[in-house]
MIDOSE-1310 file (N, C-alpha, C; in nm, 2 decimals, decimal comma, always signed):
residues 163
meve	+0,98/+0,04/+1,62/+0,87/+0,00/+1,53/+0,86/+0,10/+1,41; +0,85/+0,05/+1,29/+0,82/+0,14/+1,18/+0,68/+0,17/+1,17; +0,65/+0,30/+1,14/+0,51/+0,34/+1,12/+0,49/+0,38/+0,98; +0,38/+0,34/+0,92/+0,36/+0,38/+0,78/+0,28/+0,51/+0,78
vklr	+0,34/+0,61/+0,71/+0,28/+0,74/+0,70/+0,23/+0,75/+0,55; +0,10/+0,79/+0,54/+0,04/+0,80/+0,41/-0,03/+0,94/+0,40; -0,02/+0,99/+0,28/-0,09/+1,11/+0,24/-0,17/+1,08/+0,12; -0,30/+1,10/+0,13/-0,39/+1,07/+0,02/-0,39/+1,19/-0,08
lpss	-0,38/+1,16/-0,20/-0,37/+1,27/-0,30/-0,51/+1,29/-0,36; -0,55/+1,41/-0,39/-0,69/+1,44/-0,43/-0,72/+1,40/-0,58; -0,62/+1,38/-0,66/-0,65/+1,35/-0,80/-0,54/+1,29/-0,88; -0,57/+1,24/-1,00/-0,46/+1,19/-1,08/-0,36/+1,30/-1,12
aahe	-0,41/+1,43/-1,13/-0,32/+1,54/-1,16/-0,22/+1,56/-1,05; -0,26/+1,55/-0,93/-0,16/+1,56/-0,81/-0,06/+1,45/-0,82; -0,11/+1,32/-0,84/-0,02/+1,21/-0,85/+0,08/+1,23/-0,96; +0,04/+1,27/-1,08/+0,13/+1,29/-1,19/+0,23/+1,40/-1,16
rlst	+0,19/+1,51/-1,09/+0,28/+1,62/-1,06/+0,38/+1,57/-0,96; +0,35/+1,49/-0,86/+0,45/+1,44/-0,77/+0,54/+1,34/-0,84; +0,49/+1,26/-0,93/+0,57/+1,17/-1,01/+0,68/+1,25/-1,09; +0,64/+1,36/-1,14/+0,73/+1,45/-1,22/+0,84/+1,51/-1,13
ilss	+0,79/+1,56/-1,02/+0,89/+1,62/-0,92/+0,99/+1,52/-0,87; +0,95/+1,40/-0,85/+1,03/+1,29/-0,79/+1,11/+1,21/-0,90; +1,09/+1,24/-1,02/+1,14/+1,15/-1,13/+1,29/+1,13/-1,12; +1,37/+1,23/-1,08/+1,51/+1,20/-1,07/+1,55/+1,11/-0,95
hhrc	+1,46/+1,08/-0,87/+1,48/+1,00/-0,75/+1,42/+0,86/-0,77; +1,38/+0,82/-0,89/+1,31/+0,70/-0,92/+1,41/+0,58/-0,90; +1,36/+0,47/-0,83/+1,43/+0,35/-0,81/+1,37/+0,23/-0,88; +1,24/+0,21/-0,87/+1,18/+0,10/-0,94/+1,03/+0,12/-0,94
thfq	+0,96/+0,04/-1,02/+0,82/+0,04/-1,03/+0,77/-0,10/-1,01; +0,67/-0,12/-0,93/+0,61/-0,26/-0,91/+0,46/-0,25/-0,95; +0,42/-0,36/-1,01/+0,28/-0,38/-1,04/+0,23/-0,49/-0,94; +0,13/-0,45/-0,86/+0,09/-0,54/-0,75/-0,06/-0,57/-0,77
enif	-0,10/-0,69/-0,72/-0,24/-0,72/-0,70/-0,25/-0,77/-0,56; -0,35/-0,71/-0,49/-0,38/-0,74/-0,35/-0,51/-0,80/-0,34; -0,52/-0,92/-0,27/-0,64/-0,99/-0,25/-0,66/-1,00/-0,10; -0,77/-0,95/-0,06/-0,80/-0,95/+0,09/-0,90/-1,06/+0,12
fdgp	-0,89/-1,12/+0,24/-0,97/-1,23/+0,28/-1,03/-1,20/+0,42; -1,14/-1,26/+0,45/-1,20/-1,26/+0,58/-1,26/-1,39/+0,61; -1,30/-1,42/+0,73/-1,36/-1,54/+0,77/-1,51/-1,53/+0,73; -1,58/-1,64/+0,74/-1,73/-1,64/+0,70/-1,81/-1,56/+0,79
ksel	-1,77/-1,53/+0,91/-1,84/-1,44/+1,01/-1,77/-1,31/+1,03; -1,69/-1,27/+0,93/-1,62/-1,14/+0,93/-1,53/-1,13/+1,06; -1,46/-1,24/+1,09/-1,38/-1,25/+1,21/-1,27/-1,15/+1,21; -1,21/-1,12/+1,09/-1,09/-1,03/+1,09/-1,14/-0,89/+1,08
ssnl	-1,23/-0,85/+0,99/-1,27/-0,71/+0,98/-1,35/-0,66/+1,10; -1,42/-0,75/+1,17/-1,49/-0,71/+1,29/-1,39/-0,68/+1,40; -1,26/-0,73/+1,39/-1,16/-0,70/+1,49/-1,05/-0,60/+1,43; -1,10/-0,52/+1,33/-1,01/-0,42/+1,27/-0,88/-0,48/+1,22
aalr	-0,89/-0,60/+1,15/-0,77/-0,66/+1,09/-0,81/-0,70/+0,95; -0,70/-0,72/+0,87/-0,72/-0,77/+0,73/-0,61/-0,86/+0,69; -0,64/-0,97/+0,62/-0,54/-1,06/+0,57/-0,53/-1,04/+0,42; -0,41/-1,02/+0,38/-0,39/-0,99/+0,24/-0,29/-1,08/+0,18
lrfy	-0,31/-1,12/+0,05/-0,20/-1,17/-0,03/-0,17/-1,07/-0,13; -0,04/-1,04/-0,14/+0,01/-0,94/-0,23/+0,10/-1,01/-0,34; +0,05/-1,00/-0,46/+0,13/-1,06/-0,57/+0,21/-0,94/-0,64; +0,34/-0,96/-0,65/+0,43/-0,86/-0,71/+0,46/-0,90/-0,86
dles	+0,46/-0,80/-0,94/+0,51/-0,80/-1,08/+0,47/-0,93/-1,15; +0,35/-0,95/-1,18/+0,30/-1,07/-1,25/+0,33/-1,20/-1,18; +0,31/-1,21/-1,05/+0,33/-1,33/-0,97/+0,48/-1,37/-0,95; +0,57/-1,28/-0,97/+0,71/-1,31/-0,94/+0,74/-1,34/-0,80
rcvs	+0,65/-1,28/-0,71/+0,67/-1,30/-0,57/+0,53/-1,28/-0,50; +0,51/-1,34/-0,39/+0,38/-1,32/-0,32/+0,42/-1,32/-0,17; +0,35/-1,22/-0,10/+0,37/-1,20/+0,04/+0,23/-1,20/+0,11; +0,22/-1,27/+0,23/+0,10/-1,26/+0,31/+0,13/-1,15/+0,41
llnr	+0,02/-1,08/+0,44/+0,04/-0,97/+0,54/-0,09/-0,96/+0,62; -0,08/-0,95/+0,75/-0,19/-0,93/+0,84/-0,18/-0,79/+0,89; -0,27/-0,70/+0,85/-0,28/-0,56/+0,89/-0,37/-0,55/+1,01; -0,33/-0,47/+1,10/-0,42/-0,43/+1,21/-0,47/-0,29/+1,19
npkf	-0,60/-0,26/+1,20/-0,66/-0,13/+1,19/-0,64/-0,08/+1,04; -0,67/-0,16/+0,94/-0,65/-0,11/+0,80/-0,76/-0,02/+0,76; -0,74/+0,06/+0,66/-0,84/+0,15/+0,60/-0,85/+0,11/+0,45; -0,97/+0,09/+0,41/-1,00/+0,05/+0,27/-1,09/+0,15/+0,20
ppes	-1,05/+0,24/+0,12/-0,91/+0,29/+0,11/-0,89/+0,39/+0,22; -0,77/+0,44/+0,23/-0,75/+0,54/+0,34/-0,85/+0,65/+0,34; -0,90/+0,68/+0,46/-1,01/+0,78/+0,46/-0,97/+0,92/+0,48; -0,85/+0,94/+0,54/-0,81/+1,08/+0,57/-0,70/+1,12/+0,47
aask	-0,68/+1,25/+0,47/-0,57/+1,30/+0,38/-0,43/+1,26/+0,43; -0,42/+1,25/+0,56/-0,29/+1,21/+0,62/-0,32/+1,11/+0,73; -0,28/+0,98/+0,71/-0,31/+0,88/+0,81/-0,19/+0,80/+0,84; -0,19/+0,74/+0,96/-0,08/+0,65/+1,00/-0,14/+0,52/+1,03
srrs	-0,07/+0,41/+1,00/-0,12/+0,28/+1,04/+0,01/+0,20/+1,08; -0,01/+0,11/+1,17/+0,10/+0,02/+1,21/+0,07/-0,11/+1,15; +0,18/-0,17/+1,09/+0,16/-0,30/+1,03/+0,28/-0,39/+1,06; +0,26/-0,52/+1,06/+0,37/-0,61/+1,07/+0,34/-0,74/+0,99
pstp	+0,43/-0,78/+0,91/+0,41/-0,90/+0,83/+0,38/-1,02/+0,92; +0,28/-1,10/+0,88/+0,24/-1,22/+0,96/+0,34/-1,33/+0,93; +0,39/-1,34/+0,82/+0,48/-1,45/+0,78/+0,58/-1,40/+0,68; +0,69/-1,47/+0,65/+0,77/-1,44/+0,53/+0,69/-1,48/+0,41
plaa	+0,74/-1,46/+0,29/+0,67/-1,50/+0,17/+0,61/-1,64/+0,18; +0,50/-1,67/+0,12/+0,43/-1,79/+0,14/+0,50/-1,91/+0,08; +0,57/-1,89/-0,03/+0,64/-2,01/-0,09/+0,78/-1,97/-0,12; +0,88/-2,05/-0,08/+1,02/-2,02/-0,10/+1,06/-2,04/-0,25
napp	+1,00/-2,13/-0,32/+1,04/-2,16/-0,45/+0,95/-2,11/-0,56; +0,82/-2,10/-0,53/+0,73/-2,06/-0,63/+0,61/-1,98/-0,56; +0,56/-1,88/-0,63/+0,44/-1,81/-0,57/+0,32/-1,90/-0,58; +0,23/-1,88/-0,48/+0,10/-1,95/-0,48/+0,01/-1,91/-0,59
srga	-0,07/-2,00/-0,63/-0,17/-1,97/-0,74/-0,29/-1,90/-0,68; -0,34/-1,81/-0,76/-0,47/-1,74/-0,72/-0,58/-1,84/-0,71; -0,57/-1,95/-0,77/-0,68/-2,05/-0,77/-0,67/-2,15/-0,65; -0,57/-2,13/-0,56/-0,56/-2,22/-0,45/-0,68/-2,21/-0,36
sskl	-0,72/-2,32/-0,30/-0,84/-2,32/-0,21/-0,80/-2,26/-0,08; -0,90/-2,21/-0,01/-0,88/-2,14/+0,12/-1,00/-2,16/+0,21; -0,98/-2,17/+0,34/-1,10/-2,17/+0,43/-1,14/-2,03/+0,46; -1,05/-1,93/+0,43/-1,09/-1,79/+0,45/-1,17/-1,75/+0,33
dpli	-1,29/-1,71/+0,36/-1,38/-1,67/+0,26/-1,49/-1,58/+0,33; -1,55/-1,49/+0,27/-1,54/-1,46/+0,13/-1,43/-1,35/+0,11; -1,40/-1,34/-0,02/-1,31/-1,23/-0,06/-1,37/-1,10/-0,03; -1,31/-1,01/+0,04/-1,37/-0,88/+0,08/-1,33/-0,77/-0,01
lsee	-1,22/-0,78/-0,08/-1,17/-0,67/-0,16/-1,05/-0,72/-0,25; -1,05/-0,67/-0,37/-0,94/-0,70/-0,46/-0,90/-0,56/-0,52; -0,77/-0,54/-0,53/-0,72/-0,42/-0,59/-0,60/-0,44/-0,67; -0,58/-0,36/-0,77/-0,46/-0,36/-0,85/-0,39/-0,23/-0,82
nvrt	-0,26/-0,23/-0,81/-0,18/-0,11/-0,77/-0,05/-0,10/-0,86; -0,03/+0,02/-0,90/+0,10/+0,06/-0,96/+0,18/+0,14/-0,85; +0,29/+0,08/-0,81/+0,37/+0,15/-0,70/+0,50/+0,19/-0,76; +0,53/+0,32/-0,75/+0,66/+0,37/-0,80/+0,74/+0,41/-0,68
vyew	+0,86/+0,36/-0,67/+0,94/+0,37/-0,55/+1,05/+0,48/-0,58; +1,07/+0,57/-0,48/+1,17/+0,67/-0,49/+1,25/+0,68/-0,37; +1,37/+0,72/-0,37/+1,45/+0,75/-0,26/+1,47/+0,90/-0,26; +1,42/+0,97/-0,16/+1,42/+1,11/-0,15/+1,44/+1,16/-0,01
nglk	+1,54/+1,25/+0,01/+1,56/+1,31/+0,14/+1,58/+1,21/+0,25; +1,64/+1,10/+0,22/+1,66/+0,99/+0,33/+1,54/+0,90/+0,35; +1,44/+0,92/+0,27/+1,32/+0,84/+0,28/+1,29/+0,75/+0,16; +1,24/+0,63/+0,18/+1,19/+0,55/+0,07/+1,04/+0,58/+0,05
leld	+1,01/+0,65/-0,06/+0,87/+0,69/-0,09/+0,81/+0,60/-0,18; +0,68/+0,57/-0,16/+0,61/+0,48/-0,25/+0,48/+0,56/-0,30; +0,48/+0,59/-0,43/+0,37/+0,67/-0,49/+0,28/+0,57/-0,55; +0,16/+0,56/-0,51/+0,06/+0,45/-0,55/-0,05/+0,51/-0,63
ethy	-0,09/+0,43/-0,73/-0,22/+0,45/-0,80/-0,29/+0,32/-0,79; -0,40/+0,32/-0,71/-0,47/+0,19/-0,68/-0,60/+0,19/-0,74; -0,63/+0,08/-0,81/-0,76/+0,06/-0,88/-0,85/-0,03/-0,80; -0,95/+0,02/-0,75/-1,06/-0,06/-0,68/-1,17/-0,08/-0,77
sfgt	-1,26/-0,17/-0,74/-1,39/-0,18/-0,82/-1,47/-0,06/-0,82; -1,46/+0,02/-0,71/-1,54/+0,14/-0,70/-1,47/+0,27/-0,74; -1,34/+0,27/-0,79/-1,27/+0,39/-0,83/-1,12/+0,37/-0,81; -1,05/+0,48/-0,84/-0,91/+0,49/-0,83/-0,87/+0,58/-0,72
cyei	-0,77/+0,54/-0,64/-0,72/+0,63/-0,53/-0,57/+0,65/-0,55; -0,52/+0,76/-0,51/-0,38/+0,80/-0,52/-0,33/+0,84/-0,39; -0,21/+0,79/-0,36/-0,14/+0,83/-0,23/+0,01/+0,82/-0,24; +0,07/+0,88/-0,14/+0,22/+0,87/-0,13/+0,24/+0,82/+0,02
eces	+0,33/+0,73/+0,03/+0,35/+0,67/+0,17/+0,50/+0,64/+0,19; +0,54/+0,63/+0,31/+0,67/+0,58/+0,35/+0,66/+0,52/+0,49; +0,75/+0,43/+0,52/+0,76/+0,37/+0,65/+0,88/+0,44/+0,72; +0,86/+0,48/+0,85/+0,97/+0,55/+0,92/+0,96/+0,52/+1,07
sepe	+1,07/+0,52/+1,13/+1,08/+0,51/+1,28/+1,06/+0,64/+1,34; +1,06/+0,75/+1,26/+1,03/+0,89/+1,30/+0,91/+0,94/+1,22; +0,79/+0,89/+1,24/+0,67/+0,92/+1,16/+0,64/+1,07/+1,15; +0,65/+1,14/+1,26/+0,62/+1,29/+1,25/+0,71/+1,36/+1,16
tarn	+0,84/+1,33/+1,16/+0,94/+1,39/+1,07/+0,90/+1,36/+0,93; +0,88/+1,23/+0,91/+0,84/+1,18/+0,77/+0,72/+1,25/+0,72; +0,62/+1,26/+0,81/+0,49/+1,32/+0,77/+0,51/+1,47/+0,73; +0,59/+1,54/+0,81/+0,62/+1,68/+0,78/+0,69/+1,70/+0,65
lleg	+0,79/+1,61/+0,62/+0,86/+1,61/+0,49/+0,77/+1,58/+0,37; +0,68/+1,48/+0,39/+0,58/+1,45/+0,29/+0,48/+1,56/+0,26; +0,43/+1,62/+0,37/+0,34/+1,73/+0,35/+0,41/+1,85/+0,29; +0,54/+1,88/+0,32/+0,61/+1,98/+0,25/+0,63/+1,95/+0,11
lyee	+0,66/+1,83/+0,07/+0,68/+1,79/-0,07/+0,55/+1,81/-0,14; +0,44/+1,77/-0,08/+0,31/+1,78/-0,15/+0,28/+1,93/-0,17; +0,30/+2,01/-0,07/+0,27/+2,16/-0,08/+0,36/+2,22/-0,19; +0,48/+2,17/-0,21/+0,57/+2,23/-0,31/+0,52/+2,21/-0,45
qwd	+0,44/+2,10/-0,47/+0,39/+2,08/-0,61/+0,30/+2,18/-0,66; +0,24/+2,26/-0,57/+0,15/+2,37/-0,61/+0,21/+2,51/-0,62; +0,34/+2,51/-0,58/+0,41/+2,64/-0,59/+0,43/+2,68/-0,74
């Protein structure tokens, strides 16, 4: 099982510095919009779960994801969460419309994210700048079958930026 390892960054300056350090390892950048849903009686959030639709790059693709034990936004400087996609992309030929009706309501959170992807030291790193209604969060994450090793590498990379 892959485990997602995340390090929360304290500021936009830290995010910018990591982006500069990793620039030679850049692979692509995605613009994402995440829309989170819950049942009318908070059935998902009360069971530490979240249902999300993630729209990629101006609706070129959409994925549904059911996260267990999510954090909105991540609360610790270094956190791990396990996640598994609930289904493959929702539509094979066209992405769903944001206006589609749903029995899942109310919307509990919406976010916009700029995700820059790097390949560094055998890891696929994702450097995020996420805009919530209450502020902006910065983090770096990767999925790994060896989360402790990945976390040590990420923490070392983060510490390097201040040398």
